[in-house]
C-alpha positions as CSV (number, residue, x, y, z in Angstrom):
1,M,0.3,0.2,0.1
2,N,1.3,3.0,-1.1
3,A,0.9,6.2,1.8
4,V,-0.4,9.2,-0.8
5,I,-2.5,11.7,0.6
6,P,-4.4,13.3,-1.1
7,S,-5.8,9.3,-2.0
8,P,-5.1,8.8,-5.7
9,T,-8.1,8.8,-8.0
10,E,-6.8,5.8,-9.7
11,Q,-4.0,3.9,-8.8
12,A,-2.7,0.1,-10.1
13,A,0.2,-1.5,-9.0
14,Q,2.6,-3.2,-11.3
15,G,3.3,-6.6,-10.9
16,G,6.0,-7.6,-12.8
17,A,7.9,-4.2,-13.4
18,G,10.1,-4.1,-10.6
19,S,10.3,-1.8,-7.2
20,L,12.8,1.1,-6.6
21,A,15.0,1.5,-3.5
22,A,14.3,4.5,-1.3
23,A,18.0,5.1,-1.4
24,G,18.8,6.8,-4.2
25,P,21.1,8.5,-5.4
26,W,18.4,10.7,-6.9
27,R,18.4,13.0,-9.6
28,I,15.3,15.8,-11.4
29,R,14.9,15.8,-14.9
30,A,12.7,18.6,-16.8
31,D,11.5,19.8,-19.2
32,R,13.5,23.2,-20.0
33,S,9.8,24.6,-19.7
34,L,9.5,23.0,-16.1
35,S,13.4,24.3,-14.7
36,E,11.0,26.8,-12.1
37,V,8.7,23.2,-11.2
38,A,12.0,21.6,-11.1
39,D,13.6,23.7,-8.8
40,T,10.7,23.9,-6.4
41,V,10.9,19.9,-6.1
42,R,14.2,20.0,-5.5
43,A,14.0,22.7,-2.6
44,L,11.3,20.2,-1.2
45,L,13.0,17.4,-1.4
46,A,16.3,18.3,-0.2
47,P,15.9,19.2,4.2
48,H,15.0,14.8,3.4
49,L,17.4,13.6,1.5
50,G,20.3,15.7,2.0
51,M,23.1,13.9,-0.1
52,R,21.1,11.4,-1.5
53,L,20.0,14.1,-3.8
54,L,21.8,14.8,-6.4
55,P,22.5,18.1,-7.7
56,E,21.3,19.9,-11.1
57,G,23.6,19.0,-13.7
58,D,25.9,16.3,-11.3
59,P,27.8,14.2,-13.8
60,Q,27.3,10.2,-12.2
61,D,25.5,8.1,-14.7
62,H,24.0,6.4,-12.1
63,G,21.2,6.6,-9.3
64,S,17.1,7.1,-9.4
65,E,15.4,9.9,-11.5
66,I,12.4,11.9,-10.3
67,V,10.7,12.9,-14.7
68,L,9.2,15.6,-15.1
69,T,7.4,16.0,-17.8
70,L,4.8,18.0,-20.1
71,D,2.0,16.0,-22.1
72,A,-0.4,17.6,-24.6
73,T,-2.2,14.0,-24.5
74,G,-3.4,15.5,-20.6
75,V,-5.2,12.8,-18.4
76,P,-9.2,13.0,-18.7
77,L,-10.8,13.2,-15.6
78,G,-13.6,13.8,-13.9
79,T,-14.7,17.6,-13.7
80,T,-12.9,19.8,-11.2
81,V,-15.6,22.4,-9.5
82,G,-15.7,25.3,-7.9
83,V,-14.0,28.4,-8.2
84,A,-10.0,28.9,-9.9
85,P,-8.3,30.7,-6.9
86,T,-5.8,31.8,-9.8
87,G,-9.3,34.8,-11.0
88,T,-9.0,32.3,-14.1
89,A,-13.4,31.0,-15.7
90,E,-12.4,27.4,-15.3
91,P,-10.3,25.6,-12.8
92,A,-6.7,24.7,-14.1
93,D,-6.0,21.2,-15.3
94,E,-4.3,19.9,-12.5
95,A,-5.0,16.4,-14.0
96,Y,-1.5,14.0,-13.9
97,A,-0.5,10.6,-14.8
98,L,2.4,9.8,-12.3
99,T,4.6,6.0,-12.7
100,A,6.7,4.5,-10.2
101,G,9.4,2.1,-11.5
102,A,12.9,0.2,-11.4
103,D,13.9,2.9,-12.5
104,G,12.7,5.6,-10.5
105,I,9.4,7.8,-11.1
106,T,7.1,9.7,-13.9
107,C,5.0,12.9,-13.2
108,R,3.6,13.6,-16.2
109,S,0.6,16.4,-17.3
110,R,-0.8,18.5,-19.5
111,T,0.0,21.7,-17.4
112,P,2.6,22.8,-15.0
113,E,1.1,22.7,-12.0
114,G,-0.7,19.5,-13.0
115,V,3.6,18.3,-13.5
116,F,4.1,19.4,-9.5
117,R,0.9,18.0,-8.4
118,A,2.4,15.1,-9.3
119,A,5.5,15.4,-8.2
120,T,4.6,16.2,-4.9
121,S,2.9,12.5,-5.4
122,A,6.0,11.4,-6.3
123,A,7.7,12.7,-3.4
124,Q,5.4,11.4,-0.8
125,L,6.2,8.1,-2.3
126,L,10.2,9.1,-1.5
127,L,9.7,10.4,2.2
128,T,7.2,8.1,3.6
129,T,9.2,5.4,2.5
130,P,12.3,4.8,5.0
131,P,16.1,4.8,3.5
132,D,16.4,1.3,3.3
133,G,12.9,0.1,1.9
134,T,11.4,0.1,-1.6
135,I,8.9,1.3,-3.8
136,E,6.9,-0.8,-5.2
137,A,5.9,-0.1,-8.9
138,L,3.0,1.6,-9.8
139,Q,1.0,4.2,-12.0
140,L,-1.5,6.6,-11.1
141,R,-3.6,9.0,-12.4
142,D,-5.2,12.0,-10.6
143,A,-8.0,14.6,-10.9
144,P,-8.8,17.2,-7.7
145,H,-12.8,17.6,-7.4
146,Y,-12.4,20.5,-6.1
147,A,-10.7,24.1,-7.7
148,W,-10.3,25.4,-4.1
149,R,-8.4,23.7,-1.7
150,G,-7.8,26.0,1.3
151,L,-5.6,26.5,4.6
152,M,-5.9,29.5,6.4
153,I,-3.7,30.3,9.5
154,D,-4.3,33.9,11.8
155,P,-0.7,35.8,12.8
156,A,-3.2,38.4,13.8
157,R,-3.6,36.7,17.3
158,S,-0.3,34.9,17.1
159,F,2.6,36.1,14.8
160,I,3.7,33.7,12.3
161,T,7.5,34.8,11.1
162,P,7.5,34.7,7.2
163,D,10.2,32.0,7.1
164,E,7.0,30.4,9.1
165,V,4.8,31.1,6.6
166,R,7.3,29.8,4.2
167,R,7.2,26.1,5.8
168,V,3.2,26.5,6.0
169,I,3.7,26.7,2.6
170,D,5.9,24.0,1.6
171,L,3.4,22.0,3.9
172,A,0.3,22.8,1.9
173,A,1.7,22.5,-1.1
174,L,3.2,19.0,-0.4
175,Y,-0.5,17.7,0.4
176,K,-2.2,20.0,-2.7
177,L,-4.0,22.6,-1.4
178,N,-3.7,25.6,-3.1
179,V,-4.6,28.7,-1.1
180,L,-2.9,30.2,1.8
181,H,-6.0,32.3,3.4
182,L,-3.5,35.0,5.9
183,H,-6.1,36.4,8.6
184,L,-3.7,39.6,9.3
185,T,-5.9,42.0,11.2
186,D,-8.2,41.2,14.4
187,N,-8.4,43.0,17.7
188,E,-5.2,41.1,19.1
189,G,-2.7,42.8,15.6
190,W,-2.6,44.4,12.9
191,R,0.4,42.1,10.7
192,I,0.5,44.2,7.3
193,E,2.0,46.6,6.4
194,V,-0.7,49.5,5.0
195,P,2.6,52.6,3.6
196,S,-0.5,54.8,3.4
197,L,-1.2,54.7,7.5
198,P,2.1,53.6,8.9
199,A,0.3,54.2,12.7
200,L,-1.4,50.8,12.0
201,T,2.3,49.3,12.7
202,A,4.3,51.8,14.3
203,G,6.1,50.7,17.3
204,Q,5.8,47.5,16.8
205,A,9.2,47.0,15.8
206,A,10.1,48.6,19.1
207,S,11.1,46.1,21.2
208,G,12.3,43.2,18.9
209,P,11.7,41.6,14.8
210,A,9.2,43.8,13.9
211,A,5.7,41.7,14.7
212,F,4.0,42.2,10.5
213,Y,4.6,42.1,7.3
214,S,6.6,44.7,5.2
215,A,5.7,45.0,1.8
216,D,8.2,43.7,0.4
217,E,8.1,40.3,2.7
218,Y,5.1,40.3,1.5
219,R,5.6,40.0,-1.8
220,D,7.8,38.1,-1.2
221,L,5.6,35.3,0.1
222,Q,3.4,35.8,-3.0
223,S,6.2,34.6,-5.0
224,Y,7.5,32.2,-3.1
225,A,3.6,30.7,-2.7
226,A,3.3,31.1,-6.5
227,R,6.1,28.9,-7.0
228,H,4.3,26.4,-5.6
229,F,1.1,27.0,-7.1
230,V,-0.6,28.9,-4.2
231,T,-2.1,31.3,-4.2
232,I,-2.6,34.0,-0.8
233,V,-5.4,35.3,0.0
234,P,-4.8,38.5,2.7
235,E,-7.9,39.2,5.2
236,I,-8.6,42.4,6.5
237,D,-11.2,42.1,8.8
238,L,-13.9,44.6,9.1
239,P,-15.7,45.7,10.0
240,G,-15.5,43.9,13.7
241,H,-12.8,42.4,14.9
242,C,-11.0,46.1,14.7
243,A,-9.4,46.7,18.4
244,A,-6.4,47.3,16.4
245,L,-7.4,49.3,13.6
246,R,-9.2,51.4,16.4
247,A,-5.8,51.8,19.0
248,A,-4.1,53.3,15.9
249,L,-7.1,55.7,14.7
250,P,-8.5,56.2,18.1
251,D,-10.1,59.1,15.9
252,L,-12.9,57.1,14.1
253,P,-16.6,57.1,15.3
254,P,-17.9,53.7,16.7
255,A,-21.0,52.7,15.0
256,P,-24.9,52.5,15.9
257,A,-25.3,49.9,18.1
258,P,-28.2,47.8,19.7
259,E,-29.9,49.1,23.3
260,G,-28.3,46.9,25.8
261,L,-25.8,44.5,24.0
262,A,-23.0,45.6,26.4
263,D,-24.6,43.7,29.2
264,R,-24.4,40.7,27.0
265,F,-21.6,40.1,25.4
266,P,-18.2,42.5,26.3
267,F,-17.3,44.0,22.5
268,V,-15.5,46.8,20.6
269,P,-17.3,49.2,19.0
270,P,-17.3,48.1,14.6
271,L,-16.8,50.2,12.7
272,D,-19.0,52.8,10.7
273,L,-19.0,52.8,7.1
274,A,-21.4,56.0,6.7
275,D,-18.8,58.3,8.3
276,A,-16.3,59.9,5.6
277,A,-13.7,59.8,8.1
278,T,-14.0,55.9,8.8
279,H,-14.7,55.2,4.7
280,T,-11.8,57.6,3.7
281,A,-9.3,55.3,6.0
282,V,-10.9,51.9,5.7
283,S,-10.9,53.5,1.6
284,A,-6.6,53.5,2.3
285,V,-6.5,50.8,4.0
286,L,-7.8,48.5,1.1
287,A,-6.3,50.1,-1.5
288,D,-2.9,49.4,-0.3
289,V,-3.6,45.9,0.7
290,C,-4.6,45.7,-3.1
291,A,-1.9,47.0,-4.9
292,L,0.2,44.7,-2.7
293,T,-1.6,41.7,-3.7
294,D,-0.9,39.7,-6.7
295,G,-4.1,37.5,-6.4
296,P,-7.4,38.3,-7.8
297,F,-8.9,37.8,-3.9
298,V,-9.1,39.6,-0.7
299,H,-10.9,38.4,2.3
300,I,-13.0,41.7,3.6
301,G,-14.1,39.6,7.3
302,C,-17.4,40.7,7.8
303,D,-18.0,38.2,10.0
304,E,-18.8,38.5,14.5
305,A,-20.0,42.0,14.4
306,V,-20.9,42.6,17.5
307,G,-22.6,46.1,18.3
308,I,-23.4,47.4,15.4
309,M,-27.1,48.0,14.1
310,E,-28.5,45.7,11.2
311,D,-28.6,49.1,8.2
312,A,-25.0,49.7,9.8
313,F,-23.9,46.0,8.5
314,H,-25.6,45.8,5.5
315,V,-24.1,49.4,4.9
316,A,-20.2,47.7,6.1
317,V,-20.4,45.0,3.8
318,D,-21.6,47.1,0.7
319,E,-19.0,50.0,1.0
320,L,-16.7,47.3,1.5
321,R,-17.7,45.0,-0.8
322,S,-18.0,47.8,-3.4
323,I,-14.8,49.6,-2.7
324,T,-12.4,45.9,-3.3
325,R,-14.6,45.6,-6.7
326,K,-13.1,49.4,-7.8
327,L,-9.3,48.4,-6.9
328,G,-9.8,45.3,-9.4
329,K,-9.7,42.2,-6.4
330,R,-13.0,40.1,-6.2
331,P,-13.9,39.8,-2.0
332,V,-14.5,37.0,-0.4
333,A,-16.4,37.5,3.3
334,W,-17.7,35.4,6.1
335,Q,-21.2,33.8,5.9
336,E,-22.6,37.3,7.8
337,S,-22.0,39.1,4.7
338,S,-25.0,37.2,2.4
339,R,-27.1,39.3,5.2
340,A,-26.3,42.4,3.0
341,G,-27.2,40.3,0.2
342,A,-25.6,38.2,-2.2
343,G,-25.1,38.0,-6.1
344,P,-23.3,35.9,-8.3
345,Q,-20.0,37.3,-7.5
346,D,-20.0,37.0,-4.3
347,I,-18.3,34.0,-1.9
348,A,-19.7,33.6,1.4
349,Q,-17.6,31.5,3.6
350,F,-19.5,29.3,5.6
351,W,-18.2,28.3,9.0
352,V,-21.5,28.1,11.5
353,D,-22.7,24.8,10.6
354,V,-25.2,23.0,12.8
355,P,-23.4,20.7,15.2
356,M,-21.2,24.0,15.2
357,M,-23.5,24.8,18.1
358,D,-23.2,22.4,20.4
359,L,-24.2,24.3,23.4
360,P,-26.3,23.4,26.6
361,G,-30.0,23.4,26.7
362,S,-29.5,22.8,30.7
363,A,-27.4,23.1,33.6
364,E,-27.6,19.5,33.5
365,E,-25.9,18.9,29.7
366,L,-23.4,22.4,31.2
367,A,-22.2,20.3,33.9
368,A,-21.7,17.6,32.3
369,R,-19.0,19.6,29.7
370,P,-16.0,20.0,31.4
371,E,-14.4,22.3,29.0
372,L,-17.1,24.9,28.8
373,T,-17.5,24.9,32.8
374,A,-13.5,25.3,33.2
375,S,-13.9,28.2,30.1
376,G,-16.1,30.5,32.7
377,M,-19.6,29.2,30.0
378,T,-22.8,29.9,31.7
379,M,-26.6,28.9,31.3
380,E,-26.9,32.5,30.6
381,I,-23.9,32.9,28.1
382,A,-25.1,29.7,26.3
383,A,-28.6,31.6,25.4
384,A,-27.0,34.9,24.2
385,L,-24.7,32.9,22.4
386,K,-27.3,30.9,20.7
387,S,-29.7,34.1,20.6
388,F,-26.6,36.2,18.8
389,F,-26.1,33.0,16.5
390,A,-29.4,32.0,15.5
391,P,-29.6,34.7,12.3
392,S,-27.2,32.1,11.0
393,D,-29.5,29.3,10.6
394,H,-30.3,31.4,7.0
395,D,-27.1,32.8,5.3
396,V,-26.5,29.4,3.3
397,E,-29.9,29.7,1.4
398,R,-29.3,33.4,0.9
399,V,-26.8,33.1,-0.6
400,L,-27.9,30.2,-3.1
401,A,-31.2,32.3,-3.3
402,G,-29.1,34.9,-5.0
403,G,-26.6,32.6,-6.8
404,G,-23.4,33.0,-4.6
405,R,-21.0,30.4,-4.0
406,L,-19.8,28.6,-0.7
407,L,-16.4,28.4,1.3
408,L,-16.8,25.4,2.8
409,S,-15.1,25.6,6.5
410,P,-17.8,23.9,8.9
411,Q,-16.5,25.0,12.4
412,S,-17.9,21.7,13.5
413,H,-14.8,19.8,11.3
414,L,-12.9,22.3,9.6
415,Y,-12.2,24.5,12.7
416,L,-8.6,23.2,13.7
417,D,-8.5,25.5,16.8
418,R,-10.1,22.5,17.9
419,R,-8.6,20.4,21.4
420,Y,-7.7,16.7,21.0
421,A,-9.8,14.1,22.7
422,P,-8.1,13.5,26.3
423,E,-9.0,9.9,24.6
424,V,-6.6,10.0,22.0
425,T,-3.9,12.3,23.9
426,P,-0.6,9.9,25.2
427,P,0.6,10.6,27.8
428,G,3.6,13.0,26.6
429,Q,1.6,15.9,25.1
430,A,-1.4,16.0,27.8
431,E,-0.1,19.4,28.7
432,V,-0.4,20.4,25.5
433,A,-2.8,18.9,24.5
434,A,-5.1,20.7,27.1
435,R,-3.6,24.3,27.0
436,L,-4.3,24.3,22.4
437,G,-7.2,24.3,21.1
438,F,-10.4,27.3,21.8
439,P,-11.7,26.4,25.2
440,H,-15.6,26.4,24.5
441,Y,-15.0,24.1,21.8
442,R,-15.6,20.1,22.0
443,P,-12.0,18.3,22.3
444,R,-12.5,15.3,19.2
445,D,-10.2,12.7,18.5
446,V,-8.6,12.7,14.9
447,R,-11.2,10.4,13.0
448,H,-13.8,13.0,13.7
449,T,-12.1,15.5,11.6
450,A,-11.4,12.7,8.4
451,S,-15.6,11.9,9.1
452,W,-16.6,15.1,7.6
453,D,-18.5,15.0,3.9
454,P,-19.1,18.1,2.1
455,A,-22.6,16.4,0.9
456,S,-23.6,16.5,4.8
457,H,-24.8,20.4,4.3
458,G,-27.2,19.4,0.9
459,I,-25.1,22.3,-0.9
460,P,-24.3,21.4,-4.7
461,D,-21.3,21.3,-5.7
462,E,-22.4,24.2,-8.3
463,S,-22.8,26.2,-5.2
464,V,-20.0,25.6,-3.8
465,A,-16.9,27.5,-4.1
466,G,-14.3,24.9,-2.6
467,V,-12.7,23.5,0.5
468,E,-10.8,25.3,3.6
469,A,-10.0,24.6,6.6
470,T,-9.2,27.1,10.0
471,L,-7.1,27.1,12.3
472,F,-7.1,30.7,14.9
473,G,-4.2,31.3,16.7
474,E,-5.7,32.2,20.9
475,T,-3.5,29.3,21.9
476,L,-0.6,29.2,20.1
477,Q,2.7,30.2,21.3
478,G,5.0,29.5,17.8
479,I,5.1,27.3,14.9
480,D,5.8,23.7,17.0
481,D,2.3,24.5,18.3
482,L,0.5,26.0,14.7
483,T,1.4,22.2,13.4
484,T,1.1,20.1,16.5
485,L,-3.2,21.3,15.7
486,L,-2.5,20.8,12.3
487,L,-1.0,17.7,12.4
488,P,-2.5,14.8,11.7
489,R,-5.8,17.1,10.5
490,L,-4.7,19.0,7.8
491,G,-3.9,15.3,5.8
492,S,-7.9,14.4,5.9
493,V,-9.1,18.1,5.3
494,A,-6.7,17.9,1.8
495,E,-8.0,14.4,1.2
496,T,-11.5,15.6,1.4
497,A,-10.8,18.4,-0.5
498,W,-9.6,17.1,-3.5
499,S,-11.0,14.1,-3.6
500,G,-14.7,15.6,-2.9
501,R,-15.7,13.2,-0.3
502,P,-13.8,11.3,3.7
503,P,-11.3,8.9,3.2
504,L,-12.2,5.4,4.6
505,W,-11.1,6.0,8.3
506,A,-9.4,2.2,8.5
507,E,-7.0,3.0,5.4
508,Y,-7.0,5.8,6.4
509,R,-4.9,6.1,9.3
510,E,-2.4,3.3,8.1
511,R,-1.3,6.1,5.4
512,I,-1.1,9.4,7.5
513,A,1.1,7.1,10.2
514,R,3.4,6.9,7.9
515,H,3.9,10.5,7.0
516,A,5.5,11.2,10.7
517,L,8.3,10.1,9.0
518,L,8.2,13.2,6.5
519,W,7.0,16.2,9.3
520,R,10.1,14.5,11.6
521,D,12.2,15.6,8.6
522,R,10.4,18.9,8.4
523,G,11.8,19.5,12.0
524,L,7.6,19.6,12.0
525,V,6.0,18.6,15.9
526,H,3.0,17.1,15.3
527,F,0.7,15.5,17.5
528,A,0.6,11.7,17.8
529,A,-2.9,10.7,18.5
530,D,-3.1,6.6,19.7
531,D,-6.3,6.5,17.3
532,V,-3.2,6.4,15.0
533,P,-1.1,3.3,14.2
534,W,2.1,5.6,13.9
535,A,4.8,4.3,11.9
């Protein structure tokens, strides 16, 4: 059994074709037009193979090859649905064929992007095999179901350095994800330079390294991502979640607020986009961010705008969309944006699914939820939360009725800032497992994430933009915490996003177990869950 994740669409062992020694040495041979792809693949393999990877142009004529080649005939396999993160009218052709035999591995596709996807499968075949092991002879034919396959990370709450972001890009690319959504602003911090409003990041470098991305660093991250066929989507979260902006621009007035809300929820006053000064400031922010962004999408937030009247929220959403479109970008927003209407060009990120609420209906139910009682939850707070999120019940139908698209990120399964269940926590990681993850969420095992089926929400494929996992950073203290929450759960998300259906757990757990070797070679800490038979 090979351990490729996502599992290929078609795979067949080639009996009698021999096997391939993992020991190498290995060289990469590519069509001249694929030289940049070859360089990226070589860089992905280098941390694992070391001296077993021959440098470009090495004269040795022995060892094994990874061959990267374009094939004009293509690999006809199914239909990819959703929104292309590069902005093209139709999804990219990422279909590929891979053949492994006694002499090496050949990766073929009609496009450079497809060749790269094949090369990540080749890398997994090699890197999940011990150096003294062998790779079975096989043929793979593969293509994605969803065009948009993303991961959101949250440098706003816990800063992730540019080098660490590059490591996340490498990881995403190895699992055929093609979007990195950066949650760049929130109450806790503003993490991108806005040249026209330097106050937003002023003073952040006074006592050490800057905790934001300069314009040049952001450009470099996008270039690095593009070489891995990953598109960066920046998020400027407005009109709520704006304490960092208010700290820098304290004279902006609050949006009109409902009476009595402060008695139920503490909140930072959202921005009032009907105010001229606020509109000017927000326009300047979006103008700079859009100008700095290579990709076609900018995320404008619009979630959890606690403390704003309904009409004022609708004005804010309309203005944020309008400004972004006038700047030549296509806005993405959280599902609450649908309450201001949704049209065919709108993408709403779906996160509030029915199981997400998972709140107690009685004092007895609350007492049985230690994660809630430890976080200070009361029945009064639970009732207020249910009331606040009640309008979410109709967000999806609003998007569908308007002809918009939904980016699937259901909190119940794809929010990876969820604690691991105690029953699958190894003793050596009990302390970190108790610290990591949002305290209100019910802890779950790894199988829970892998069980998610996109079809369970009843959303037609033609209305789905894609799939995106999220990892908010409230509890993170560094890159090791981030990867502990990501791994091993990211693998099943990537597989479902690629194939359009959940993996079969009994078989999948055997494959993901072999990826611990890959993560260790890359210096990535993972959660060694007891429900996975680690190699």
